[in-house]
C-alpha positions as CSV (number, residue, x, y, z in Angstrom):
1,M,0.0,0.0,0.0
2,I,2.8,2.4,0.8
3,F,4.4,1.9,-2.6
4,Y,1.3,2.8,-4.6
5,L,0.5,5.7,-2.3
6,S,4.1,7.1,-2.5
7,L,4.2,6.8,-6.2
8,G,0.8,8.5,-6.5
9,V,2.1,11.4,-4.4
10,L,5.1,11.8,-6.7
11,F,3.0,11.9,-9.8
12,T,0.7,14.5,-8.2
13,I,3.6,16.7,-7.3
14,Y,5.0,16.4,-10.8
15,A,1.6,17.3,-12.3
16,L,1.1,20.2,-10.0
17,D,4.5,21.6,-10.7
18,L,3.8,21.4,-14.5
19,I,0.5,23.2,-14.0
20,W,2.1,25.9,-11.9
21,L,4.8,26.5,-14.5
22,V,2.3,26.5,-17.4
23,G,0.1,29.0,-15.5
24,V,2.9,31.4,-14.7
25,A,4.3,31.1,-18.2
26,A,0.8,32.1,-19.5
27,M,0.8,35.1,-17.2
28,A,4.3,36.1,-18.4
29,R,3.2,35.7,-22.0
30,S,0.1,37.9,-21.3
31,A,2.4,40.5,-19.9
32,E,4.6,40.3,-22.9
33,V,1.6,40.7,-25.3
34,A,0.3,43.6,-23.3
35,A,3.7,45.3,-23.5
36,L,3.8,44.7,-27.2
37,L,0.3,46.1,-27.7
38,R,1.3,49.2,-25.6
39,K,4.4,49.6,-27.8
40,R,2.3,49.4,-31.0
41,S,-0.3,51.8,-29.6
42,Q,2.4,54.3,-28.7
43,A,3.9,53.9,-32.2
44,R,0.5,54.6,-33.8
45,T,-0.1,57.6,-31.5
46,G,3.4,58.9,-32.3
47,K,2.7,58.4,-36.0
48,R,-0.6,60.3,-35.8
49,Q,1.1,63.1,-33.9
50,Q,3.7,63.3,-36.6
51,E,1.0,63.5,-39.3
52,R,-0.7,66.3,-37.4
53,Q,2.5,68.1,-36.9
54,K,3.3,67.7,-40.6
55,K,0.0,69.2,-41.6
56,K,0.4,72.1,-39.1
57,Q,3.9,72.7,-40.5
58,E,2.6,72.8,-44.0
59,K,-0.1,75.1,-43.0
60,D,2.3,77.4,-41.1
61,A,4.7,77.3,-44.1
62,K,1.9,78.4,-46.4
63,K,1.0,81.2,-44.1
64,K,4.6,82.3,-44.0
65,E,4.9,82.3,-47.7
66,Q,1.8,84.4,-48.0
67,Q,3.1,86.8,-45.3
68,K,6.4,87.1,-47.1
69,D,4.6,88.0,-50.3
70,K,2.7,90.7,-48.5
71,D,5.9,92.0,-46.9
72,K,7.6,92.1,-50.3
73,E,4.7,94.1,-51.8
74,L,4.8,96.5,-48.8
75,V,8.5,97.0,-49.0
76,K,8.2,97.7,-52.7
77,A,5.4,100.2,-52.0
78,V,7.6,101.9,-49.3
79,A,10.5,102.0,-51.8
80,D,8.2,103.6,-54.4
81,V,7.0,106.2,-51.8
82,G,10.6,106.9,-50.8
83,G,11.4,107.6,-54.5
84,V,8.5,110.0,-54.8
85,A,9.5,111.8,-51.6
86,A,13.0,112.1,-52.9
87,V,11.7,113.7,-56.1
88,D,9.4,116.0,-54.2
89,G,11.9,117.1,-51.7
90,G,15.0,117.2,-54.0
91,G,16.5,120.3,-55.5
92,S,16.0,122.6,-52.6
93,G,17.9,125.3,-54.5
94,G,14.9,126.5,-56.5
95,A,13.3,123.4,-58.2
96,K,9.7,123.8,-59.1
97,V,7.1,121.7,-57.3
98,A,3.7,121.1,-58.8
99,P,0.9,122.6,-56.8
100,G,-0.5,120.1,-54.4
101,G,2.5,117.9,-54.8
102,A,3.7,118.2,-51.2
103,A,0.3,117.4,-49.9
104,A,0.1,114.3,-52.1
105,S,3.6,113.2,-51.0
106,H,2.7,113.6,-47.3
107,A,-0.5,111.7,-47.8
108,T,1.2,108.9,-49.6
109,A,3.9,108.6,-46.8
110,A,1.2,108.6,-44.2
111,A,-0.6,105.8,-45.9
112,A,2.6,103.8,-46.1
113,A,3.3,104.4,-42.5
114,A,-0.2,103.3,-41.6
115,A,0.2,100.1,-43.7
116,A,3.5,99.4,-42.0
117,T,2.1,99.7,-38.5
118,A,-0.6,97.2,-39.5
119,L,2.1,94.4,-39.8
120,P,1.7,91.8,-37.1
121,I,4.5,92.0,-34.4
122,S,4.9,88.1,-34.5
123,S,6.4,88.4,-38.1
124,A,9.3,90.3,-36.7
125,R,11.8,88.5,-34.4
126,Y,14.2,90.4,-32.2
127,I,17.7,89.0,-31.7
128,R,21.0,90.9,-31.8
129,P,22.6,90.5,-35.2
130,P,26.0,89.0,-35.6
131,A,28.8,91.2,-36.9
132,G,28.2,92.3,-40.4
133,A,24.5,91.8,-40.4
134,V,22.4,94.1,-42.6
135,T,20.1,96.4,-40.7
136,V,17.0,98.3,-41.8
137,P,17.9,102.0,-41.7
138,G,15.4,104.8,-41.0
139,T,15.4,108.2,-42.7
140,G,16.4,110.1,-39.6
141,G,14.2,112.0,-37.2
142,G,11.4,109.4,-37.4
143,G,9.2,111.7,-39.5
144,G,9.3,109.8,-42.9
145,A,7.6,106.7,-44.1
146,A,10.9,104.8,-44.2
147,G,11.6,105.9,-40.7
148,A,8.2,104.6,-39.6
149,M,9.0,101.3,-41.3
150,G,12.3,101.1,-39.5
151,G,10.7,101.8,-36.2
152,V,8.3,98.9,-36.6
153,L,10.8,96.3,-37.9
154,G,13.8,97.3,-35.9
155,G,12.3,98.5,-32.7
156,S,14.3,101.8,-32.9
157,P,12.5,105.1,-32.6
158,G,14.5,106.6,-35.4
159,G,17.7,106.6,-37.2
160,S,19.7,103.4,-37.9
161,S,18.3,100.3,-36.2
162,E,20.5,98.2,-33.9
163,F,18.4,95.0,-34.5
164,C,17.6,92.8,-37.4
165,S,14.5,90.8,-38.1
166,T,14.3,87.0,-38.6
167,D,11.5,84.5,-39.2
168,A,11.1,81.0,-37.9
169,D,13.1,79.5,-40.8
170,S,16.3,80.8,-39.4
171,G,15.7,80.0,-35.8
172,S,13.9,81.8,-33.0
173,S,15.1,83.0,-29.6
174,R,11.6,82.5,-28.4
175,D,12.1,78.7,-28.6
176,N,15.1,78.6,-26.3
177,D,13.2,77.5,-23.2
178,D,11.4,74.8,-25.1
179,D,14.6,73.4,-26.5
180,D,16.2,73.4,-23.1
181,D,13.3,71.6,-21.5
182,D,13.6,68.8,-24.1
183,G,17.2,68.3,-23.4
184,S,18.5,70.0,-26.5
185,S,21.9,71.6,-26.4
186,S,22.1,75.4,-26.3
187,T,25.0,77.8,-26.0
188,D,25.4,81.4,-25.0
189,G,26.6,83.8,-27.6
190,D,29.2,86.5,-27.1
191,D,26.5,89.0,-26.2
192,G,25.2,86.8,-23.4
193,L,22.0,85.8,-25.2
194,A,21.0,82.1,-25.3
195,R,21.3,80.4,-28.7
196,A,18.8,77.7,-29.5
197,E,19.8,74.5,-31.2
198,I,19.5,74.9,-35.0
199,I,16.7,73.0,-36.7
200,T,16.3,73.7,-40.4
201,G,13.2,73.4,-42.5
202,P,9.7,72.4,-41.2
203,A,11.4,70.7,-38.2
204,A,11.7,74.1,-36.6
205,A,8.0,74.2,-35.9
206,A,8.1,70.8,-34.3
207,A,10.8,72.0,-32.0
208,G,8.4,74.6,-30.7
209,H,5.6,72.2,-30.2
210,G,7.0,68.8,-29.5
211,G,10.6,69.2,-28.4
212,A,13.7,67.8,-29.9
213,A,12.4,64.3,-30.4
214,A,9.4,65.6,-32.4
215,A,11.7,67.8,-34.4
216,A,13.9,64.9,-35.3
217,A,10.8,62.9,-36.4
218,A,9.5,65.8,-38.4
219,A,12.9,66.3,-40.0
220,A,13.1,62.6,-41.0
221,A,9.6,62.8,-42.4
222,N,10.2,65.9,-44.5
223,G,13.7,65.2,-45.7
224,T,15.2,68.1,-43.7
225,T,18.2,68.2,-41.4
226,A,17.8,68.4,-37.6
227,I,20.9,68.9,-35.5
228,T,19.7,66.9,-32.5
229,V,20.8,63.9,-30.5
230,P,18.2,61.1,-30.6
231,E,17.5,59.1,-27.5
232,D,19.9,56.2,-27.2
233,P,20.5,53.5,-24.5
234,W,24.0,54.8,-23.8
235,A,22.7,58.2,-22.5
236,G,24.9,60.1,-25.0
237,G,28.0,58.2,-24.2
238,Q,29.8,55.4,-26.1
239,P,28.4,51.9,-26.3
240,P,30.0,49.5,-23.8
241,K,32.7,47.2,-25.1
242,V,31.5,43.7,-25.9
243,L,33.6,40.5,-26.2
244,L,31.9,37.8,-28.3
245,Q,33.4,34.4,-27.6
246,L,33.0,31.4,-30.0
247,P,34.4,28.2,-28.3
248,M,34.7,25.3,-30.7
249,Y,36.3,21.9,-31.0
250,N,36.6,20.2,-34.4
251,E,33.5,21.9,-35.7
252,E,34.1,21.0,-39.3
253,A,30.5,21.8,-40.5
254,H,30.0,25.1,-38.7
255,A,33.4,26.7,-38.0
256,A,33.4,29.1,-40.8
257,A,29.6,29.8,-40.7
258,I,29.5,30.9,-37.1
259,I,32.4,33.4,-37.6
260,Q,30.7,34.9,-40.6
261,A,27.3,35.1,-38.8
262,C,28.9,36.9,-35.9
263,C,30.5,39.4,-38.3
264,R,27.0,40.3,-39.5
265,I,25.9,41.4,-36.0
266,R,25.3,45.1,-35.9
267,Y,27.5,46.9,-33.3
268,P,30.2,49.6,-33.5
269,R,33.3,47.8,-34.6
270,D,35.6,49.7,-32.3
271,R,33.6,48.5,-29.4
272,L,33.5,44.8,-30.3
273,L,35.9,41.9,-30.4
274,I,35.0,38.5,-31.9
275,Q,37.2,35.9,-30.2
276,V,37.4,32.5,-31.8
277,L,38.4,30.0,-29.1
278,D,39.6,27.1,-31.3
279,D,40.6,23.9,-29.5
280,S,40.4,21.9,-32.7
281,T,42.9,19.1,-33.2
282,K,42.2,18.5,-36.9
283,E,44.4,20.5,-39.2
284,A,41.7,20.8,-41.8
285,V,39.3,22.4,-39.3
286,R,42.1,24.8,-38.2
287,Q,42.7,25.9,-41.7
288,R,39.0,26.5,-42.3
289,V,38.9,28.6,-39.1
290,D,41.9,30.6,-40.2
291,A,40.6,31.2,-43.7
292,A,37.2,32.4,-42.4
293,A,38.8,34.7,-39.8
294,A,41.3,36.2,-42.3
295,A,38.4,36.9,-44.8
296,C,36.5,38.7,-42.1
297,I,39.5,40.7,-40.9
298,E,40.1,41.9,-44.5
299,E,36.5,43.2,-44.5
300,G,37.3,45.2,-41.4
301,H,35.8,43.0,-38.7
302,P,37.5,42.7,-35.3
303,V,38.3,38.9,-35.3
304,Q,40.8,37.2,-33.0
305,V,41.7,33.5,-33.2
306,M,43.1,32.0,-30.0
307,R,44.4,28.4,-29.6
308,R,45.7,26.4,-26.7
309,D,48.3,23.6,-26.4
310,N,45.8,21.5,-24.5
311,R,42.1,21.2,-23.7
312,S,42.4,21.8,-20.0
313,G,39.1,22.7,-18.5
314,F,37.4,22.0,-21.9
315,K,34.9,24.8,-22.9
316,A,35.2,26.5,-19.5
317,G,39.0,26.5,-19.7
318,A,38.9,28.1,-23.2
319,M,36.6,30.9,-22.1
320,V,38.8,31.6,-19.1
321,E,41.8,31.9,-21.3
322,G,39.9,34.3,-23.6
323,L,38.8,36.5,-20.7
324,N,42.4,36.6,-19.4
325,R,43.6,37.8,-22.9
326,V,41.4,40.9,-22.8
327,E,41.7,41.7,-19.0
328,G,42.2,45.4,-18.4
329,L,41.0,46.4,-21.9
330,G,37.6,47.7,-20.7
331,Y,35.3,45.0,-21.9
332,E,32.0,44.9,-19.9
333,Y,30.0,42.2,-21.5
334,C,30.7,38.8,-23.0
335,A,28.3,37.1,-25.5
336,I,28.8,33.4,-26.1
337,F,27.7,31.2,-29.1
338,D,28.3,27.6,-29.8
339,A,29.5,26.8,-33.3
340,D,26.1,25.4,-34.6
341,F,24.2,28.6,-33.8
342,S,23.3,31.4,-36.2
343,P,22.7,34.7,-34.2
344,P,20.5,37.4,-35.7
345,A,22.0,40.6,-36.8
346,D,20.3,42.6,-34.1
347,F,21.4,40.3,-31.2
348,L,23.5,42.8,-29.4
349,E,21.0,45.6,-30.0
350,E,18.4,43.5,-28.3
351,T,20.5,42.3,-25.3
352,I,23.2,44.8,-24.4
353,P,20.8,47.8,-23.7
354,V,18.7,45.6,-21.4
355,M,21.8,44.7,-19.4
356,H,23.1,48.2,-19.4
357,R,19.9,49.6,-17.9
358,D,19.8,47.0,-15.1
359,R,23.2,46.8,-13.3
360,R,22.1,43.8,-11.2
361,L,21.6,41.5,-14.2
362,A,24.4,38.9,-14.3
363,Y,23.2,37.4,-17.7
364,V,20.4,37.4,-20.2
365,Q,19.4,34.2,-22.0
366,T,17.7,34.3,-25.3
367,R,15.5,31.7,-27.0
368,W,16.7,28.8,-29.1
369,A,15.1,28.2,-32.5
370,F,15.8,25.0,-34.5
371,S,16.9,24.8,-38.2
372,N,16.4,21.1,-38.7
373,A,13.3,20.3,-36.4
374,G,11.4,18.7,-39.3
375,Q,14.2,16.4,-40.4
376,S,13.1,13.3,-38.5
377,F,11.0,12.1,-35.6
378,L,14.0,12.4,-33.3
379,T,14.6,16.1,-34.1
380,W,10.9,16.8,-33.8
381,A,10.8,15.2,-30.3
382,Q,13.8,17.3,-29.3
383,K,12.1,20.4,-30.5
384,V,9.0,19.6,-28.4
385,N,11.1,19.1,-25.3
386,L,13.2,22.3,-25.8
387,C,10.3,24.5,-26.7
388,F,8.7,23.5,-23.4
389,H,11.9,24.3,-21.6
390,F,12.2,27.7,-23.1
391,D,8.6,28.8,-23.6
392,V,7.4,27.5,-20.2
393,E,10.2,26.7,-17.7
394,Q,12.7,29.5,-18.5
395,R,9.9,32.1,-19.1
396,A,8.1,31.3,-15.9
397,R,11.1,31.3,-13.7
398,S,12.4,34.5,-15.2
399,Y,9.0,36.2,-14.7
400,L,9.0,35.1,-11.0
401,G,12.6,36.1,-10.4
402,W,13.4,32.5,-9.6
403,F,16.7,30.7,-10.4
404,F,17.0,29.6,-14.0
405,N,20.2,28.5,-15.6
406,F,22.2,30.0,-18.4
407,N,22.0,27.5,-21.3
408,G,25.6,27.7,-22.3
409,T,25.1,29.7,-25.5
410,A,23.0,32.4,-27.1
411,G,23.3,34.7,-24.2
412,V,25.3,37.6,-22.7
413,W,27.2,37.7,-19.4
414,R,28.3,40.7,-17.4
415,I,32.0,40.2,-17.0
416,Q,31.9,41.7,-13.5
417,S,29.4,39.1,-12.4
418,I,31.6,36.3,-13.7
419,H,34.5,37.5,-11.6
420,D,32.4,38.2,-8.6
421,A,31.1,34.6,-8.6
422,G,34.5,33.1,-8.9
423,G,34.8,32.7,-12.7
424,W,34.2,29.8,-15.0
425,Q,35.0,26.5,-13.3
426,S,35.6,23.1,-14.9
427,D,34.9,20.7,-12.1
428,T,31.5,19.9,-13.6
429,V,30.4,19.2,-17.2
430,V,27.7,21.9,-17.0
431,E,29.9,25.0,-16.3
432,D,27.0,27.3,-17.5
433,M,24.6,26.0,-14.8
434,D,27.4,26.0,-12.2
435,L,28.2,29.7,-12.8
436,S,24.5,30.6,-13.0
437,L,23.9,29.2,-9.5
438,R,27.0,30.9,-8.0
439,C,25.9,34.2,-9.3
440,Y,22.3,33.6,-8.0
441,L,23.7,32.8,-4.6
442,R,25.7,36.1,-4.7
443,G,22.5,38.1,-5.2
444,W,22.7,38.6,-9.0
445,N,19.6,38.5,-11.1
446,A,19.0,37.0,-14.6
447,L,16.5,37.7,-17.4
448,Y,15.1,35.5,-20.2
449,L,14.3,37.3,-23.5
450,P,11.8,35.1,-25.4
451,H,11.6,37.4,-28.4
452,V,15.2,37.0,-29.5
453,D,15.4,33.7,-31.5
454,N,18.7,32.0,-32.3
455,P,18.5,29.2,-34.9
456,N,20.7,26.2,-34.2
457,E,21.1,22.6,-35.2
458,L,19.6,19.7,-33.2
459,P,21.5,16.4,-32.9
460,C,20.2,14.3,-35.9
461,T,21.4,10.9,-34.6
462,L,20.4,9.0,-31.4
463,S,24.0,8.6,-30.4
464,S,24.7,12.3,-30.5
465,Y,21.4,13.1,-28.8
466,K,22.3,10.6,-26.0
467,T,25.8,12.2,-25.7
468,Q,24.2,15.6,-25.2
469,Q,21.6,14.3,-22.7
470,F,24.1,12.4,-20.6
471,R,26.1,15.7,-20.0
472,W,22.9,17.7,-19.4
473,L,21.6,15.2,-16.8
474,S,24.8,14.1,-15.0
475,G,26.1,17.7,-14.6
476,P,23.2,19.0,-12.4
477,M,23.9,16.1,-10.0
478,Q,27.5,17.1,-9.8
479,I,26.4,20.7,-8.9
480,L,23.9,19.4,-6.3
481,I,26.7,17.6,-4.5
482,K,29.1,20.5,-4.9
483,S,26.7,23.3,-4.0
484,F,24.2,21.8,-1.6
485,S,25.8,23.4,1.5
486,N,26.5,26.6,-0.4
487,I,22.8,27.0,-1.2
488,W,21.8,26.4,2.5
489,H,24.4,28.8,3.9
490,A,24.0,31.6,1.2
491,K,23.9,34.9,3.0
492,D,23.2,37.2,0.1
493,I,19.8,35.9,-0.8
494,S,16.6,35.4,1.2
495,L,15.2,32.1,2.5
496,G,12.6,32.0,-0.2
497,R,15.3,32.2,-3.0
498,R,17.3,29.5,-1.3
499,V,14.3,27.2,-1.2
500,N,13.6,28.0,-4.9
501,A,17.2,27.0,-5.7
502,F,16.8,23.7,-3.8
503,W,13.6,22.9,-5.7
504,F,15.3,23.5,-9.0
505,F,17.6,20.6,-8.4
506,L,15.1,18.5,-6.4
507,R,12.9,18.3,-9.5
508,Y,15.6,16.2,-11.1
509,L,15.4,13.8,-8.1
510,L,11.6,13.8,-8.4
511,F,11.9,12.7,-12.0
512,A,14.4,10.0,-11.0
513,A,12.1,8.7,-8.3
514,I,9.2,8.5,-10.6
515,T,11.3,6.6,-13.2
516,V,12.5,4.1,-10.6
517,G,8.9,3.7,-9.3
518,V,7.5,3.0,-12.8
519,L,10.2,0.4,-13.4
520,A,9.3,-1.4,-10.1
521,V,5.6,-1.5,-10.8
522,P,5.5,-4.9,-12.6
523,P,7.3,-7.0,-9.9
524,V,5.6,-5.2,-7.0
525,A,2.1,-5.9,-8.6
526,L,3.0,-9.5,-9.3
527,W,4.8,-10.6,-6.1
528,V,4.6,-7.9,-3.4
529,E,1.3,-6.2,-3.3
530,A,-1.3,-7.9,-5.4
531,W,-3.7,-5.6,-7.2
532,D,-7.0,-5.6,-5.3
533,W,-8.3,-2.1,-6.2
534,S,-7.7,-0.6,-2.8
535,W,-7.9,3.1,-2.4
536,P,-4.0,3.6,-2.6
537,Q,-4.0,1.7,-5.9
538,I,-7.0,3.7,-7.2
539,Y,-5.2,6.9,-6.1
540,F,-2.1,5.7,-8.0
541,I,-4.1,5.1,-11.2
542,V,-5.8,8.5,-10.9
543,S,-2.6,10.4,-10.2
544,I,-0.7,8.8,-13.0
545,N,-3.5,9.5,-15.5
546,F,-3.7,13.1,-14.1
547,A,0.1,13.5,-14.7
548,L,-0.2,12.0,-18.2
549,A,-3.1,14.3,-19.1
550,V,-1.1,17.4,-18.0
551,Y,2.0,16.2,-19.8
552,L,0.1,15.5,-23.0
553,Y,-1.6,18.9,-22.6
554,V,1.7,20.8,-22.5
555,T,3.2,18.6,-25.3
556,P,1.8,17.2,-28.5
557,F,-0.8,14.6,-28.0
558,S,1.3,11.8,-29.6
559,V,1.5,8.2,-28.4
560,F,4.8,7.8,-30.1
561,Y,6.2,10.9,-28.4
562,L,5.0,9.7,-25.0
563,F,6.6,6.3,-25.4
564,F,9.9,7.8,-26.6
565,S,9.9,10.1,-23.6
566,V,9.3,7.3,-21.2
567,A,12.0,5.1,-22.8
568,I,14.7,7.8,-23.0
569,G,13.9,8.6,-19.4
570,Y,15.7,5.5,-18.2
571,F,18.9,6.7,-20.0
572,K,18.5,10.0,-18.3
573,L,18.2,8.2,-15.0
574,W,21.4,6.4,-15.7
575,A,23.1,9.7,-16.5
576,M,21.9,11.1,-13.1
577,V,23.2,8.1,-11.2
578,S,26.6,8.5,-12.9
579,G,26.8,12.1,-11.8
580,L,25.8,11.3,-8.2
581,L,28.3,8.5,-8.0
582,G,31.0,10.5,-9.7
583,L,31.7,7.9,-12.4
584,E,34.5,8.7,-14.8
585,K,32.2,8.9,-17.8
586,S,30.3,11.8,-16.1
587,K,33.5,13.8,-15.8
588,T,34.3,13.8,-19.5
589,W,33.2,16.8,-21.5
590,K,32.2,15.2,-24.9
591,V,31.2,17.4,-27.8
592,T,27.8,16.8,-29.3
593,Q,28.4,15.9,-33.0
594,K,26.7,18.2,-35.5
595,F,26.7,17.6,-39.3
596,G,25.4,20.9,-40.7
597,A,24.1,20.8,-44.3
598,K,25.8,17.5,-44.8
599,Q,23.6,15.4,-42.5
600,A,24.3,11.8,-41.5
601,G,22.8,9.5,-44.0
602,G,23.4,6.4,-46.0
603,G,21.4,3.3,-46.6
604,L,19.7,1.2,-43.9
605,L,22.3,-1.5,-44.0
606,H,25.0,1.1,-43.4
607,R,23.2,2.6,-40.5
608,I,22.5,-0.7,-38.6
609,H,24.6,-0.8,-35.5
610,K,25.2,-2.8,-32.4
611,P,22.2,-2.3,-30.0
612,Y,22.6,0.0,-27.1
613,A,23.2,-2.0,-23.9
614,L,20.9,-0.2,-21.6
615,E,17.9,-0.3,-23.9
616,T,18.6,-4.0,-24.7
617,C,18.6,-4.9,-21.0
618,L,15.4,-3.0,-20.4
619,A,13.8,-4.8,-23.3
620,V,14.8,-8.2,-21.8
621,Y,13.5,-7.0,-18.4
622,Y,10.1,-6.1,-19.6
623,G,9.9,-9.2,-21.8
624,G,10.5,-11.3,-18.7
625,M,7.8,-9.3,-16.8
626,A,5.4,-9.9,-19.6
627,A,6.0,-13.6,-19.5
628,A,5.5,-13.6,-15.7
629,A,2.3,-11.7,-16.0
630,G,1.0,-14.3,-18.5
631,V,1.8,-17.0,-16.0
632,Y,-0.1,-15.3,-13.3
633,G,-3.0,-14.4,-15.6
634,S,-2.5,-10.6,-15.2
635,W,-3.5,-9.7,-18.7
636,I,-3.4,-5.9,-18.3
637,M,0.2,-6.2,-17.0
638,L,1.1,-8.6,-19.8
639,G,0.0,-6.0,-22.4
640,Y,1.8,-3.1,-20.7
641,C,5.1,-5.1,-20.3
642,A,5.0,-6.5,-23.8
643,L,4.5,-3.0,-25.3
644,M,7.4,-1.6,-23.2
645,A,9.6,-4.4,-24.3
646,L,8.9,-3.6,-27.9
647,V,9.6,0.1,-27.3
648,F,13.0,-0.5,-25.8
649,L,13.9,-3.0,-28.5
650,V,13.1,-0.3,-31.1
651,I,15.1,2.3,-29.2
652,S,18.1,0.0,-28.9
653,F,18.6,0.2,-32.7
654,G,17.5,3.8,-32.9
655,D,20.4,5.1,-35.0
656,A,19.3,2.9,-37.9
657,Y,16.1,4.9,-38.6
658,M,15.9,7.9,-36.2
């Protein structure tokens, strides 16, 4: 009774944990969608504002043109009046003047003065002219029409004006306060008057109504020039220096491609260094790396190739050497990519500003995408598992502020946090998870960015997939042994965060306990606790079906996928046991083989291989349990065990057709 009850409880905990993660991930996704909608709404609002500003600018420009035409006509009229006055008043030494001429001249001058005073004051702007500026002279004494015109435009009661007039096209001292409020630069002239930032064309009106940002937008829309500094994540300073590390080992299929892809990433070249950490032992691969790096260097990309005499520390050791090479050169961030990845061109634009704003972020992790997910059933099953990991587990833990591990690639580290946590260490085969935990225990935070996709290649053979899974499952057990006391005695984080870190690793043990329990069900049911439909057994049946329902809800409803997951679970159990016992195999960092465009192939006869030992043993075990169930007349158990025996037999030759 205890066996069935205990196994039912384990299945219930497993199912509730899945439900919790799925629910939180849905909340996180909703928050992301809401933020996206707000962003789009703001963009639409900004676009409408720009359109309104553009229409207003066009209207204002039209009014200015009309006003200029009126001013030109008025100036011409004044000039004509001045000419008449000169004729009437000239020749004071006895020239004849027509009767009534003086009266007509004075009347015309008075009319011109009246027209001049009708000009709107807003059409004249008052700033002190620079040296050599042309002023509007009066006629002296302030009695003539030209003198009246000079008084209005120049603000001088008579004589030669000390001021000149400008319109909005050449700047306005009235807009100085607005520009300063918007953060635009302004300087003081020699005369002590504030000088506004110059904005030419229709953008000038935008500066008066929407600040420098609106002026820049209006300038871009109208093809004019705006001397303004747009908002940037670096607050007007230089972008931080970024080190981009590419650790690789005999990556024949991807060595050149990853270097070229990283050279396409947009970032100032004087603030970036692409560091190729090549531990390859094959001369052909080394030559391929050197050729790709040389081609990129000729194109002006900052590429550095670094090689070691040995593979001490494996991937972690290579990254330590790379960081030591640039120590003291001012690099703040370190992005990491495995060779089979293809980062997007805007990768650093999406990640570095996020880290620059939040100084407590140790790292950001981006999402993996998969270039060969549809190649086979094996790659499709991997895609399902990894999509659940990134879209549910990583997203939910990041949203809650819980511990989640760096995935070893497609992310960015703050170099300060690496040093603060003790640097990369090679005493486990999952150096990424180890450093993530040490940073978490030191009080650093992390962030998952689900909108940044990084395509990569999935293992296309069962042998390479098992190699990868062995490292991924044995490594966390090494960390649990290494860091159990460190988690408990961590002083820089709260009790809740410590409990969360414990639960992260206890989930692995929960999975192991369920796997062992399922393996023990046939002998227990046949020889220890006969099935009699007692309430613990009913609870066990209900709980296992509840867990299966949840599992199939969050993954594709596929019987083949379900059986594959159950079967490969025993290999994962073996990897975890190896890590807990410290077996030699669990201490070896073995690279997952990737084939690139030249995928593993060949005929069926060429792909047939010696069966995997673990799966063969399990097939024999379940076959024996099926025979025993037939002897005891337990037909349901017979069907279950026979089916499992067939599944393990198929998996044991998986490389032939997966």
